[in-house]
C-alpha positions in Angstrom: 86.0 135.7 130.1 86.5 131.3 130.8 83.2 131.3 128.2 86.1 132.8 125.0 89.5 130.3 126.8 86.7 127.4 126.9 85.5 127.9 123.3 89.2 129.4 121.7 90.7 126.5 124.2 87.4 123.6 122.2 88.1 125.2 118.5 92.5 124.6 119.2 91.7 121.1 119.3 89.0 120.4 117.0 91.0 121.5 114.6 94.6 120.2 116.0 92.0 117.3 116.0 91.2 117.4 112.1 94.5 118.0 110.6 95.9 114.8 112.4 92.9 113.4 110.9 93.8 114.2 107.8 97.4 113.3 107.7 96.1 109.7 108.9 93.9 109.3 106.2 96.1 110.8 103.3 98.9 108.3 104.4 96.5 105.1 104.7 95.9 106.6 100.4 99.7 106.2 99.8 100.1 103.4 101.8 97.6 102.1 100.5 98.3 102.8 96.6 102.3 101.9 97.5 100.7 98.1 99.1 98.4 98.0 96.1 101.1 98.4 94.0 103.3 96.1 95.6 100.3 93.4 95.3 99.9 94.2 91.9 103.5 93.2 90.5 103.7 89.4 91.1 107.3 89.0 89.8 109.3 88.5 92.8 112.7 90.0 91.5 110.3 93.2 90.4 108.4 93.5 93.9 109.0 96.8 95.2 109.4 94.6 99.2 112.0 92.9 97.4 113.5 96.1 96.5 117.4 96.2 97.3 116.6 99.8 96.7 113.9 100.4 99.2 115.7 97.9 102.4 118.4 99.8 102.1 116.5 102.7 102.3 114.8 101.6 105.3 116.7 103.3 108.0 116.6 106.7 105.9 113.4 106.7 105.8 112.4 106.2 109.9 114.8 108.5 110.5 113.4 111.3 108.0 110.2 110.3 109.6 111.6 111.1 112.9 112.8 114.0 112.3 110.1 115.3 110.1 111.9 116.2 107.3 115.1 117.1 108.7 117.1 114.3 107.7 117.4 113.4 104.5 120.1 110.6 103.4 121.5 109.2 100.5 119.6 105.9 99.9 115.9 107.6 100.9 116.2 110.1 98.3 117.3 107.0 96.2 114.2 104.8 97.1 112.2 108.2 96.4 113.7 108.1 92.7 112.6 104.8 91.8 109.2 104.6 93.7 108.0 107.4 91.8 109.7 105.9 88.3 108.3 102.6 88.8 104.6 103.2 90.9 103.0 106.0 88.6 100.7 105.7 91.6 102.4 107.2 93.8 104.3 110.2 91.7 102.6 113.3 93.8 102.9 111.8 97.1 104.3 114.0 99.4 108.5 112.9 100.3 107.9 112.0 103.6 104.4 110.1 102.6 106.4 108.4 100.7 108.5 107.3 103.5 106.2 106.5 106.5 105.9 104.1 103.2 108.8 102.3 103.1 109.2 102.5 106.6 105.8 99.7 106.6 106.8 97.8 104.4 
């Protein structure tokens, strides 16, 4: 009986570690793509870091991330639309991944 419990606990911990690792890798890829787009944008007026829409959404993005997507602010919605229209490489990223990228800028 103890062997079964130990085996189940081991499998569960490995599965959760794999899930967390894949989430981190995916999030890192989205943040990297967003950062690359920011770096590629040489004009300061069109830089995403200087974008008023993105900067205004940082608090909403932080709340969205902290609540695992439960709180969605209007500023975050505007920033997500802005990002998807101006940075084609992140168009398929999830809202949570983009919110994390906004918080990290």
